[in-house]
C-alpha positions in Angstrom: 76.3 312.6 87.0 79.5 314.1 88.5 79.9 315.0 92.1 82.8 316.4 94.1 83.1 314.0 97.0 84.8 315.2 100.2 86.6 312.0 101.0 88.8 313.2 104.0 90.6 316.3 105.1 92.3 317.9 102.1 90.8 315.3 99.8 88.0 315.9 97.3 87.5 313.5 94.4 85.3 314.5 91.4 83.8 311.2 90.2 80.8 309.7 88.4 77.9 308.8 90.8 74.4 307.6 90.4 71.6 310.1 89.9 69.6 310.8 93.1 66.2 309.0 93.3 63.4 311.4 94.0 60.9 310.3 96.7 57.2 311.3 96.6 57.8 314.2 99.1 61.2 315.2 97.7 62.7 317.3 94.9 65.8 317.2 92.8 67.6 320.4 91.9 70.2 321.1 89.2 72.8 323.4 90.7 73.8 326.0 88.3 76.0 328.4 90.3 77.4 327.4 93.7 79.6 330.0 95.6 82.4 328.8 97.8 82.1 329.9 101.5 84.9 330.3 104.0 83.2 327.5 106.0 83.5 325.2 103.0 87.3 325.8 103.1 87.4 325.1 106.8 85.5 321.9 106.4 87.9 320.8 103.7 91.0 321.7 105.7 90.0 321.0 109.2 86.7 319.1 109.2 83.5 319.8 111.1 81.6 317.8 113.8 78.4 318.0 111.6 80.1 316.8 108.5 80.7 313.1 107.9 82.8 312.1 104.9 82.3 310.8 102.3 79.9 313.5 101.5 79.3 316.6 99.3 79.5 320.1 100.7 78.5 323.5 99.3 75.6 325.6 100.5 75.5 328.9 98.5 73.2 327.6 95.8 71.2 328.8 92.9 69.6 326.2 90.6 66.7 324.8 88.7 64.1 322.3 90.0 64.2 319.3 87.6 62.1 316.8 89.4 59.4 316.9 92.1 57.7 314.0 94.0 54.0 313.4 93.3 53.1 314.7 96.8 54.9 318.0 96.4 52.4 320.7 95.5 54.2 324.0 96.3 57.0 323.7 93.8 57.2 322.7 90.1 59.8 321.6 87.5 61.5 324.4 85.9 61.4 326.8 88.8 64.6 328.7 89.5 65.4 328.8 93.2 67.9 329.7 95.8 68.3 328.0 99.2 69.2 329.1 102.6 71.5 326.7 104.3 69.7 326.2 107.6 66.9 323.6 107.5 64.3 323.6 110.3 63.7 320.3 111.9 60.2 319.4 113.1 61.3 316.3 114.9 64.0 317.8 117.3 63.2 321.5 117.0 59.4 321.8 116.5 59.1 324.8 118.8 61.9 326.7 117.1 60.6 325.8 113.7 57.0 327.0 114.4 58.4 330.3 115.6 60.4 330.8 112.5 63.7 330.1 114.2 64.7 327.0 112.4 68.4 327.9 112.5 68.2 327.3 116.3 66.9 323.6 116.1 69.0 321.4 118.3 70.3 319.3 115.4 71.3 322.5 113.6 70.6 320.8 110.2 72.3 322.5 107.3 72.8 321.9 103.6 76.4 321.1 102.9 76.8 319.8 106.5 74.6 316.9 107.6 72.6 317.2 104.3 74.2 316.8 100.9 75.5 320.1 99.4 75.6 321.4 95.9 79.0 320.7 94.5 77.4 318.1 92.2 75.4 318.1 89.1 72.1 317.0 90.7 71.1 317.5 94.3 68.2 315.9 96.2 66.2 317.9 98.8 64.7 315.6 101.4 61.1 315.9 102.7 62.1 318.0 105.6 63.9 320.5 103.4 61.0 320.7 100.9 58.5 321.3 103.6 60.3 323.6 106.0 63.6 324.7 104.3 64.1 328.3 103.1 63.6 327.9 99.3 63.0 331.1 97.4 62.2 331.6 93.8 64.6 333.7 91.6 63.0 336.5 89.7 63.4 336.1 85.9 65.8 339.1 85.5 68.2 337.8 88.2 71.0 335.5 87.0 72.0 332.3 88.8 75.4 333.8 89.6 73.8 336.8 91.3 71.3 334.7 93.1 73.9 332.2 94.5 75.0 335.0 96.9 71.6 335.3 98.4 72.5 332.8 101.1 75.5 334.8 102.5 73.6 338.0 102.1 70.7 336.4 104.1 73.2 335.6 106.9 74.3 339.3 106.9 70.6 340.4 107.0 69.9 338.0 110.0 72.9 339.5 111.8 71.6 343.1 111.3 68.2 342.1 112.5 69.6 340.4 115.6 71.6 343.5 116.3 68.4 345.6 116.1 70.0 347.9 113.4 67.7 350.7 112.3 67.6 354.2 110.8 70.1 356.7 112.1 72.2 354.3 114.2 75.9 354.4 113.9 77.7 351.1 113.2 81.2 349.5 112.9 81.8 346.4 110.9 85.1 344.7 111.8 86.4 342.5 109.0 85.9 343.2 105.3 85.8 339.9 103.6 82.8 339.2 101.3 80.3 339.1 104.2 81.8 342.2 105.9 81.6 344.1 102.6 78.0 343.0 102.1 77.2 344.3 105.6 78.7 347.7 104.8 76.5 347.8 101.8 73.5 346.8 103.9 74.0 349.9 106.0 72.4 351.9 103.2 69.3 349.8 103.2 69.0 350.1 107.0 69.5 353.9 106.9 72.6 353.9 109.0 74.2 357.1 110.4 78.0 357.1 110.8 79.6 354.0 109.3 83.0 352.6 110.2 84.6 349.7 108.3 87.7 348.1 109.8 90.1 345.6 108.3 93.6 344.4 109.4 95.1 343.6 106.0 95.9 346.6 103.8 95.5 344.5 100.7 91.9 343.5 101.7 91.1 347.0 102.9 92.1 348.5 99.5 89.9 345.9 97.7 87.0 346.7 100.0 87.3 350.4 99.4 86.9 349.8 95.6 83.9 347.6 96.2 82.3 350.1 98.6 83.0 353.3 96.9 79.3 354.2 96.9 79.1 353.9 100.7 80.1 356.9 102.8 82.1 355.0 105.3 85.2 355.7 107.4 87.7 352.9 106.5 90.2 352.0 109.2 93.4 349.8 108.8 93.9 348.1 112.2 97.4 347.3 111.1 98.1 351.1 110.9 96.1 352.5 113.8 94.3 351.4 116.9 90.6 350.8 116.2 89.4 351.7 119.6 91.2 355.0 119.7 90.1 356.0 116.2 86.4 355.2 116.7 86.2 356.8 120.1 87.9 359.9 118.8 85.5 360.1 115.8 82.5 359.7 118.1 83.6 362.1 120.9 84.2 359.2 123.3 80.7 357.8 123.0 81.3 354.8 120.7 78.8 353.4 118.1 75.3 352.0 118.5 76.0 348.7 116.7 79.3 346.7 116.3 79.4 343.5 114.1 82.5 341.3 114.1 82.8 339.9 110.7 86.3 338.7 111.5 86.7 335.6 113.6 89.3 336.8 116.0 89.5 337.4 119.7 90.9 340.9 119.1 87.9 341.9 117.0 85.5 340.8 119.7 87.5 342.5 122.5 87.6 345.8 120.5 83.9 345.5 119.6 82.9 345.6 123.3 85.3 348.5 123.9 83.8 350.7 121.1 80.1 350.0 121.6 78.1 352.9 123.0 76.2 352.7 126.2 73.1 350.6 125.6 74.4 349.6 122.2 74.6 346.2 120.7 77.5 344.0 119.8 77.0 341.0 117.4 79.7 338.5 117.6 78.8 337.4 114.1 82.0 335.5 113.0 82.7 332.4 115.1 86.2 331.7 116.6 88.3 329.0 115.2 91.8 328.1 116.5 91.8 331.3 118.6 92.8 331.9 122.2 90.2 332.3 124.9 88.4 335.6 124.9 89.2 337.7 128.0 87.1 340.8 128.6 86.5 343.1 131.5 82.8 342.3 132.0 82.5 345.6 133.9 82.5 347.2 130.4 79.2 345.4 129.7 77.9 346.0 133.2 78.4 349.7 133.2 77.6 350.3 129.5 74.3 348.3 129.9 75.2 347.1 126.4 73.9 343.9 124.7 76.4 341.3 123.6 74.9 338.6 121.4 75.7 336.3 118.5 74.0 335.3 115.3 74.5 332.5 112.8 72.8 331.3 109.6 69.5 332.6 108.5 65.7 331.9 108.2 63.1 332.1 105.4 62.4 335.9 105.8 66.1 336.6 105.6 66.5 334.8 102.4 63.4 336.4 101.0 64.8 339.9 101.9 68.1 339.0 100.4 66.5 338.0 97.1 64.4 341.2 97.1 67.5 343.4 97.6 69.4 341.6 94.8 66.4 341.8 92.4 66.1 345.6 93.1 69.8 346.1 92.5 70.3 347.5 96.1 73.0 344.9 96.6 74.9 344.1 93.4 76.2 340.6 94.1 77.6 340.2 90.6 80.5 342.4 91.4 81.6 340.2 94.3 82.4 337.3 91.9 86.1 337.2 91.1 86.5 333.8 89.4 84.6 330.9 87.9 85.6 327.3 88.0 84.1 324.1 86.5 83.3 321.3 89.0 86.5 319.4 87.9 88.6 322.2 89.2 87.1 322.6 92.7 90.4 322.1 94.5 92.0 324.9 92.5 88.9 327.0 93.2 89.3 326.4 97.0 93.0 327.3 96.8 92.1 330.5 94.9 89.6 331.4 97.6 92.3 330.8 100.3 94.6 333.2 98.5 92.3 336.1 99.2 93.1 337.6 95.9 89.4 338.0 95.1 86.1 338.0 96.9 83.7 335.2 95.9 84.4 332.1 93.7 81.7 330.4 91.8 81.6 326.8 90.9 79.6 325.9 87.7 78.6 322.2 88.4 77.2 321.7 84.8 80.5 322.7 83.1 
């Protein structure tokens, strides 16, 4: 079989490797559609302290189970499934796993990080993943391409749940990449009140407007106007109930705390990479009595909800796919993703 091996920084080699051997408590999946995530690009360019080359990355997966161990009873050959990236760990994070908070386990195990990812033609799921990992069946009418985006959608859902988003609340999403756009779409499912969607790049903002034409949102170009001034003016100086930073910048985080309403919630969803230190007047938090938190990854219920929303057509993930590439062209696919000319890129490992 072929696999795209991350050899070193900026080095991926597509080569023939041995088929995985399935243990009695394991499974083998044939990845059919695997989306490239921004974190895959960062691993490729800058590395990650949880990723140890040579390895295979890729965690936005939809595929078919092609082999199950003789002790696996809850899955069967032929099932079409999606996976969440975060894998609970009963050894180091038993308490978190039992509470359904596997993404918080100390080892922070994840597919495409410590565990082999899906940029290959066959992928083994170890015993821990089979027993505790978020694995969800794909309904018959949902394509592999649509289902592959259940993983990032699950992360967006987890972010909304952590931010206590609910009916009638106003919200501002800062950053309109694929995840930010999914969040803006999610506002409909959560019954949001007034919706603000902010993006620095005019090019990306125009793209987002087209994607989100069905959402009654106020779009703000932070290159053209001050986000804080605009939001506070539009809300009569009160701010919004929920702010989620889907852009990994210090400026986004600073603005988020300035525009959140008293007793509102800020979710620092996007992590900071190669950014200066955040400096904020904590009196803003003190006197607003607001909550500032973070969220990362997802858990089983988030993946299940994502698959339900996709299956119902509430979130039309197909429209996010801009290009397809065979496994052999994975480097070109990564470069296309970096160009920001589209939204999501799908690798087809079997082509």
